[in-house]
C-alpha positions in Angstrom: -78.7 -107.4 45.7 -77.6 -106.7 42.1 -76.5 -103.1 43.0 -74.4 -104.3 46.0 -72.9 -107.0 43.8 -72.1 -104.6 41.0 -70.3 -102.2 43.4 -67.8 -104.9 44.4 -67.9 -107.4 41.4 -68.9 -105.2 38.4 -70.4 -107.4 35.7 -68.4 -110.3 37.1 -66.7 -110.9 33.7 -64.2 -113.8 33.7 -60.7 -112.4 33.1 -60.4 -114.7 30.1 -63.1 -112.7 28.4 -61.0 -109.5 28.7 -58.1 -111.5 27.0 -60.5 -112.3 24.1 -61.1 -108.6 23.7 -57.3 -108.0 23.8 -56.9 -110.6 21.0 -59.6 -108.8 19.0 -57.6 -105.6 19.3 -54.6 -107.4 18.0 -56.6 -108.7 15.0 -57.8 -105.1 14.4 -54.2 -103.8 14.3 -53.1 -106.7 12.1 -55.9 -106.1 9.6 -54.7 -102.5 9.3 -51.1 -103.6 8.7 -52.3 -106.1 6.0 -54.3 -103.3 4.3 -51.3 -101.0 4.4 -49.2 -103.8 2.8 -51.0 -103.2 -0.5 -49.2 -99.8 -0.7 -45.6 -100.2 -2.1 -43.0 -99.6 0.5 -45.3 -100.1 3.5 -44.4 -103.6 4.5 -44.3 -104.8 8.1 -40.5 -104.8 8.3 -40.5 -101.0 7.6 -43.5 -100.0 9.7 -41.4 -97.5 11.7 -41.0 -95.4 8.6 -44.6 -95.3 7.4 -47.0 -95.8 10.3 -47.9 -92.1 10.4 -48.0 -91.6 6.7 -51.2 -90.0 5.3 -52.2 -93.1 3.3 -51.7 -95.3 6.4 -54.1 -93.1 8.3 -56.7 -93.2 5.4 -56.5 -97.0 5.5 -56.9 -97.0 9.3 -60.3 -95.2 8.9 -61.4 -97.4 6.0 -60.5 -100.5 7.9 -62.3 -99.2 11.0 -65.5 -98.7 8.9 -65.3 -102.3 7.6 -64.5 -103.6 11.1 -67.5 -101.9 12.6 -70.1 -102.7 10.0 -69.1 -106.3 10.1 -70.1 -106.2 13.8 -66.6 -106.8 15.1 -66.1 -103.6 17.0 -68.3 -101.6 19.3 -71.3 -103.5 20.6 -69.8 -107.0 20.2 -69.3 -109.8 22.8 -70.6 -110.4 26.3 -69.9 -106.9 27.6 -72.9 -105.8 25.5 -75.1 -108.7 26.4 -74.1 -110.6 23.2 -73.0 -114.1 24.3 -73.7 -116.5 21.5 -73.2 -115.6 18.7 -70.8 -112.9 20.0 -71.5 -110.7 17.0 -74.5 -109.4 15.2 -73.6 -107.2 12.3 -73.3 -109.1 9.1 -75.3 -112.0 10.5 -78.3 -109.5 10.4 -77.3 -107.0 7.7 -76.8 -109.8 5.1 -80.1 -111.5 6.0 -83.4 -110.6 4.3 -86.3 -110.3 6.7 -84.4 -109.0 9.7 -85.7 -105.9 11.5 -84.3 -102.5 10.6 -84.9 -98.8 11.5 -85.4 -96.8 8.3 -84.8 -93.1 8.5 -88.2 -92.4 6.7 -90.5 -95.2 7.8 -93.5 -93.9 5.8 -91.7 -93.7 2.5 -92.4 -96.7 0.1 -89.5 -99.0 -0.6 -87.0 -97.1 1.5 -89.1 -97.2 4.6 -89.7 -100.9 5.0 -89.4 -102.1 8.6 -87.7 -105.3 7.6 -84.7 -105.9 5.4 -85.3 -106.4 1.7 -83.0 -107.6 -1.1 -82.2 -103.9 -1.7 -80.9 -103.5 1.8 -78.8 -106.6 1.6 -77.3 -105.7 -1.7 -76.5 -102.1 -0.5 -74.8 -103.5 2.5 -72.9 -106.1 0.4 -71.9 -103.3 -2.0 -70.5 -101.3 1.0 -68.3 -104.3 2.0 -67.0 -104.7 -1.5 -66.2 -101.0 -2.2 -64.5 -100.7 1.2 -62.3 -103.7 0.6 -61.6 -102.2 -2.9 -60.4 -99.0 -1.2 -58.3 -100.9 1.3 -56.4 -102.8 -1.3 -55.8 -99.8 -3.5 -52.1 -98.5 -3.3 -53.4 -95.0 -2.5 -57.2 -94.7 -2.1 -58.4 -91.5 -3.7 -61.6 -89.9 -4.9 -62.6 -92.9 -7.1 -62.2 -95.4 -4.3 -63.6 -93.4 -1.4 -66.7 -91.7 -2.8 -68.5 -95.0 -3.3 -67.9 -95.9 0.4 -69.3 -92.5 1.4 -72.3 -92.7 -0.9 -73.2 -96.2 0.4 -72.8 -95.3 4.0 -75.3 -92.4 3.6 -77.7 -94.6 1.5 -77.6 -97.3 4.2 -78.2 -94.6 6.8 -81.5 -93.9 5.0 -82.4 -97.5 4.7 -81.4 -98.4 8.2 -80.1 -96.0 10.9 -78.6 -98.9 12.7 -75.9 -99.5 10.1 -74.9 -95.8 9.9 -74.5 -95.6 13.6 -72.6 -98.9 13.8 -70.2 -97.5 11.2 -69.7 -94.5 13.6 -70.9 -92.1 10.9 -70.3 -89.0 13.0 -66.6 -89.9 13.0 -65.5 -92.2 10.2 -68.0 -91.1 7.6 -67.1 -87.4 8.1 -63.4 -88.2 7.8 -64.0 -90.1 4.6 -65.9 -87.0 3.3 -62.8 -85.0 4.0 -60.5 -87.5 2.2 -62.7 -87.4 -0.8 -63.7 -83.7 -1.2 -61.1 -81.6 0.6 -58.9 -81.4 -2.5 -55.4 -82.2 -1.3 -53.4 -83.8 1.5 -53.1 -80.8 3.8 -56.7 -79.9 3.2 -58.1 -83.3 4.2 -55.7 -83.4 7.2 -57.2 -80.1 8.3 -60.7 -81.5 8.0 -59.8 -84.7 9.8 -58.2 -82.6 12.6 -61.5 -80.7 12.9 -63.5 -83.9 13.2 -61.1 -85.2 15.9 -61.1 -82.0 17.9 -64.9 -82.0 17.9 -65.1 -85.6 19.2 -63.0 -84.7 22.2 -64.6 -81.4 22.9 -68.3 -82.5 22.8 -67.5 -85.6 24.7 -66.2 -83.4 27.5 -69.2 -81.0 27.2 -71.6 -83.9 27.6 -70.1 -84.7 31.0 -71.0 -81.3 32.5 -73.8 -82.8 34.6 -74.4 -84.9 37.7 -74.5 -88.2 35.8 -70.8 -88.7 35.1 -69.8 -89.5 38.8 -71.9 -92.6 38.6 -70.1 -93.6 35.4 -66.8 -93.4 37.3 -68.3 -95.7 40.0 -69.7 -98.2 37.5 -66.4 -98.3 35.4 -64.2 -98.7 38.4 -66.3 -101.5 39.8 -66.1 -103.3 36.5 -62.5 -102.6 35.4 -60.2 -105.6 35.0 -57.3 -103.7 36.6 -59.3 -102.3 39.5 -60.3 -105.5 41.1 -59.5 -104.4 44.6 -62.5 -104.4 47.0 -61.0 -101.6 49.1 -60.7 -99.4 46.0 -64.2 -100.2 44.7 -65.7 -99.4 48.2 -63.9 -96.0 48.0 -66.1 -95.1 45.0 -69.2 -95.1 47.2 -70.2 -93.0 50.2 -70.7 -95.9 52.5 -70.8 -99.4 51.0 -73.2 -101.2 51.1 -75.8 -98.9 52.6 -75.1 -95.8 50.5 -74.1 -96.4 46.9 -74.2 -92.8 45.8 -70.8 -91.6 44.4 -68.2 -90.7 47.0 -66.3 -87.5 47.2 -63.4 -89.4 45.5 -65.6 -90.5 42.6 -67.0 -87.0 42.1 -63.4 -85.6 42.1 -62.3 -88.2 39.6 -65.3 -87.3 37.4 -64.4 -83.6 37.4 -60.8 -84.4 36.6 -61.9 -86.6 33.7 -64.1 -83.9 32.3 -61.4 -81.3 32.5 -59.0 -83.8 30.8 -61.4 -84.6 28.0 -62.1 -80.9 27.3 -58.4 -80.0 27.9 -57.1 -82.3 25.2 -58.6 -80.4 22.2 -57.9 -77.1 23.8 -54.2 -77.8 24.3 -53.9 -79.2 20.7 -55.4 -75.9 19.5 -53.2 -73.8 21.7 -50.0 -75.5 20.5 -48.2 -73.1 18.1 -48.2 -74.2 14.5 -45.0 -76.2 13.6 -44.5 -77.2 17.2 -44.8 -80.9 18.2 -47.8 -81.0 20.5 -46.1 -83.0 23.3 -48.3 -81.8 26.2 -51.5 -82.5 24.2 -50.3 -86.0 23.3 -49.5 -86.8 26.9 -52.9 -85.7 28.0 -54.5 -87.7 25.2 -52.7 -90.9 26.2 -53.7 -90.4 29.9 -57.4 -89.9 28.8 -57.7 -92.9 26.5 -55.3 -95.1 28.5 -57.7 -94.7 31.5 -60.8 -95.4 29.4 -59.3 -98.4 27.6 -58.0 -99.9 30.8 -61.4 -99.9 32.3 -62.9 -101.8 29.3 -66.3 -100.0 29.5 -69.5 -101.7 28.7 -70.1 -101.4 25.0 -66.4 -102.1 24.5 -65.4 -99.2 22.2 -61.8 -100.5 22.5 -60.8 -100.3 18.8 -62.4 -96.9 18.6 -60.2 -95.6 21.4 -57.1 -97.1 19.7 -57.9 -95.3 16.4 -58.5 -92.1 18.2 -55.1 -92.2 19.9 -53.5 -93.1 16.5 -55.3 -90.1 15.0 -53.7 -87.9 17.5 -50.3 -89.0 16.4 -51.1 -89.3 12.6 -52.8 -85.9 12.4 -51.3 -83.6 15.1 -47.9 -85.1 15.8 -47.0 -85.9 12.2 -48.4 -82.7 10.8 -48.1 -80.0 13.4 -47.8 -77.3 10.7 -51.2 -78.0 9.1 -53.8 -75.4 10.3 -57.5 -75.9 10.4 -57.8 -73.1 7.9 -55.9 -75.2 5.3 -59.3 -76.9 4.6 -59.9 -74.4 1.8 -63.3 -75.6 0.5 -66.0 -73.3 1.8 -68.7 -75.9 1.0 -66.9 -78.6 3.0 -66.2 -76.1 5.8 -70.0 -75.4 6.0 -70.7 -79.1 6.1 -68.2 -79.6 8.9 -69.7 -76.7 10.9 -73.1 -78.3 10.5 -72.0 -81.8 11.6 -69.4 -80.9 14.1 -71.0 -77.8 15.7 -74.7 -77.5 15.0 -75.7 -81.2 15.3 -73.8 -81.8 18.6 -75.1 -78.5 20.0 -78.7 -79.5 19.2 -78.0 -82.9 20.5 -76.9 -81.5 23.9 -79.7 -78.9 24.2 -82.4 -81.2 22.8 -81.1 -84.8 23.3 -84.4 -86.4 22.6 -84.0 -85.3 18.9 -80.5 -86.5 18.2 -78.6 -89.8 18.6 -76.1 -89.5 21.4 -73.5 -90.8 18.9 -74.2 -88.0 16.4 -74.2 -85.6 19.3 -70.8 -87.0 20.4 -72.0 -87.4 24.0 -69.8 -90.4 24.6 -70.0 -92.4 27.9 -71.3 -89.5 30.0 -74.0 -91.7 31.8 -76.6 -89.4 30.4 -78.1 -91.5 27.7 -81.6 -92.3 26.4 -82.6 -95.8 27.5 -85.6 -98.1 27.8 -86.8 -101.0 29.9 -89.1 -103.6 28.4 -91.4 -105.5 30.8 -92.7 -108.8 29.4 -95.6 -110.5 31.2 -94.8 -114.1 32.0 -93.2 -115.8 29.0 -94.6 -113.3 26.4 -91.0 -112.6 25.4 -91.2 -115.9 23.6 -93.2 -114.0 20.9 -89.8 -112.5 19.8 -89.2 -115.9 18.2 -91.4 -114.7 15.4 -88.6 -112.4 14.3 -86.0 -113.2 11.7 -82.8 -113.0 13.8 -79.5 -114.8 14.5 -79.5 -114.4 18.3 -81.8 -116.4 20.5 -83.3 -115.1 23.8 -80.6 -114.0 26.2 -81.1 -116.7 28.7 -81.0 -119.3 26.0 -77.6 -117.9 24.9 -76.3 -118.2 28.4 -77.6 -121.7 28.8 -74.7 -122.8 26.5 -72.2 -121.7 29.2 -74.0 -121.7 32.6 -76.8 -123.2 34.5 -80.0 -121.3 34.4 -79.6 -119.8 37.9 -76.2 -118.3 37.0 -77.7 -117.0 33.7 -80.4 -115.2 35.7 -77.8 -113.7 37.9 -75.8 -112.4 35.0 -78.9 -110.8 33.4 -79.6 -109.3 36.9 -76.2 -107.6 36.6 -77.6 -105.8 33.5 -80.4 -104.5 35.7 -77.8 -103.5 38.2 -75.8 -101.7 35.5 -78.8 -99.5 34.7 -79.8 -98.8 38.2 -76.3 -97.8 39.3 -76.4 -94.9 36.9 -78.2 -91.8 38.0 -80.8 -92.0 35.3 -81.7 -95.6 36.4 -83.0 -94.3 39.7 -86.0 -93.0 37.9 -87.2 -96.6 37.4 -88.3 -97.1 41.0 -90.9 -94.4 40.3 -91.7 -95.5 36.7 -92.0 -99.3 37.0 -95.1 -99.0 39.3 -96.7 -96.7 36.8 -96.1 -99.2 34.0 -97.3 -102.4 35.7 -99.4 -103.2 38.8 -97.5 -106.4 39.8 -93.8 -106.3 38.9 -93.4 -109.9 40.0 -95.5 -111.0 37.0 -93.0 -109.4 34.5 -89.6 -110.2 33.0 -87.4 -107.1 33.2 -85.3 -106.7 30.0 -83.1 -103.7 29.2 -83.8 -102.2 25.8 -80.1 -102.8 24.9 -80.7 -106.6 25.0 -83.9 -106.3 22.9 -82.1 -104.1 20.3 -79.2 -106.6 20.2 -81.6 -109.5 19.5 -83.8 -107.6 17.0 -81.4 -105.3 15.2 -78.1 -107.1 15.4 -76.4 -104.1 17.0 -76.6 -102.1 20.2 -74.3 -99.5 21.7 -76.1 -97.6 24.5 -78.3 -95.5 22.2 -81.9 -95.8 23.5 -83.2 -94.3 20.3 -82.5 -97.6 18.7 -85.1 -99.2 21.0 -87.8 -96.6 21.3 -91.3 -96.5 19.9 -90.1 -97.1 16.3 -88.7 -100.5 17.2 -91.6 -101.3 19.4 -94.1 -100.6 16.6 -92.1 -102.8 14.2 -91.8 -105.6 16.7 -95.5 -105.4 17.6 -96.4 -105.8 14.0 -94.3 -108.9 13.7 -95.0 -110.5 17.2 -98.5 -109.3 18.1 -98.5 -108.9 21.9 -101.9 -108.6 23.6 -102.6 -105.6 25.8 -100.6 -105.8 29.0 -98.2 -108.4 27.8 -95.5 -105.9 27.0 -95.0 -102.5 28.6 -92.1 -100.2 27.7 -90.5 -97.4 29.7 -88.6 -94.9 27.6 -86.4 -92.3 29.4 -84.7 -89.4 27.6 -81.4 -87.8 28.7 -81.1 -84.6 30.6 -80.6 -81.6 28.4 -77.5 -79.5 28.8 -78.6 -76.9 31.4 -81.8 -78.8 32.0 -83.1 -80.1 35.3 -85.2 -83.1 34.4 -85.5 -86.4 32.6 -88.5 -86.9 30.3 -90.2 -90.3 30.2 -92.9 -92.2 28.4 -94.7 -95.4 29.3 -96.2 -97.3 26.4 -98.2 -100.6 26.0 -97.2 -102.5 22.9 -100.8 -102.9 21.7 -102.8 -100.0 23.2 -100.2 -97.3 23.0 -99.3 -94.5 25.4 -100.0 -94.9 29.1 -98.2 -92.1 30.8 -95.6 -89.4 30.2 -93.9 -86.7 32.3 -90.6 -85.5 33.7 -88.6 -86.3 36.8 -86.3 -83.9 38.6 -82.6 -84.9 38.4 -81.9 -83.3 41.8 -84.5 -85.5 43.4 -83.0 -88.6 41.9 -79.5 -87.7 43.3 -80.9 -88.3 46.8 -82.0 -91.8 46.1 -80.2 -95.1 46.4 -80.1 -97.1 43.2 -82.5 -99.8 44.7 -84.7 -97.4 46.5 -88.4 -98.2 46.3 -91.2 -95.7 45.7 -94.9 -96.1 46.4 -97.5 -95.6 43.7 -98.2 -92.1 45.1 -94.4 -91.4 45.1 -94.7 -90.7 48.8 -92.4 -92.2 51.4 -89.0 -93.0 50.0 -87.6 -95.3 52.6 -84.7 -97.4 51.4 -85.8 -101.1 51.0 -83.2 -103.9 51.1 -85.2 -106.6 49.5 -84.1 -109.5 47.3 -85.2 -109.5 43.7 -87.9 -111.9 42.5 -86.8 -115.3 41.1 -87.1 -113.9 37.6 
């Protein structure tokens, strides 16, 4: 039922919610204009003369860091399962006792699983030094280095904050601002970061997962609310919800476009305005933004488009070789080439954000199965967000709230990787009817204050931390962890874990076999007959 509903309705988001996100984008742009106003000659009335100036671009990146770590950007609002309050971010990061994910969990002081005064002060210091850089007439080494240092310190204390700050993007650009040694040099470094984002995002879509993303986005987009169009995304609605030929073609065109943007920028002769590349870039990000994808990286898409103009259009003569510093060049090669390459070849080892594998449908994910009302033990956590149904009770009756959370289940199942769950849920629990199905994204949002599609935020590290705080008995909480398909690989690795007793099962599932399944298709415990079953979900 939820899969059929998703195909025609998407998440079912009221159109007014999309308007709220549009207002948030307006606030994001206004904040940047205010920050630029602290630079002489960069008032609103003269914006046409300075909007592509180097200092304006630097302030756009600094403002984006602040916007994201406050919890206002990616991962905010109802399209990420965050209803009330609509943000996490500072409500968690400024609160001692909240759960975090340290980079080195066994190291004293730095590896604490809950937020200490040190964590809160480091986060508060990041906010202060970022504002200091934003109000500086021309932020330079003195203003930017503290921001960089605190971002990486917070990455050690809590991986969540570094990922929320989009460290693979904004932090690396700030490193270029601080250490490149001149305007042309840092522009060259920033160009390298931007080209890597586009290129690896395209590479990550070289798989069979991306066509299902096209289906899911089209079924959810605010401007594609035409039932006939949404039906065209599937082979034969409602009986066969695998991607249609049209969806597959659109996915191939999207992949070619995303990889084509950086290639065309590189092939544009130095000194020549990159008109073709700019047009392709606008087509790419215009399509993404208009679909308002779950996770809502809307502001990020805006700053990426702005980067294309501020870096490539305004400075077509600056070559990547203008970087100059061999040390910085080596660092950029490591972070822009080596890390994403490893993240594609061994995705279980690298965050999909650091690997720049954006919205490819090939993510790590988890499903948390709570027996009965054992999810109420999450109330033992220090947190700002209540249980998801309790959030929805502020706006809807309970039946409608259950339906909305069911759409989250539908979102996961409609992706290719979600079809593994029909095989894995019977391995995890003997009677599914006794359990409350909760996507790991929801759990991460409640426990960590931020979630953005990265299943490594809600894997065994989070489970261990929550078990220590909540104390589930054996069988009360079972988790299914699924890793992405490696580039050139053929399977998805999975693990099934009991919160108290530990590992139950692990193995791999062939992606080719999953492609033949319907999203809802049931599987026996022996994984034998795979007859499609059109059954209603349980009352839970």
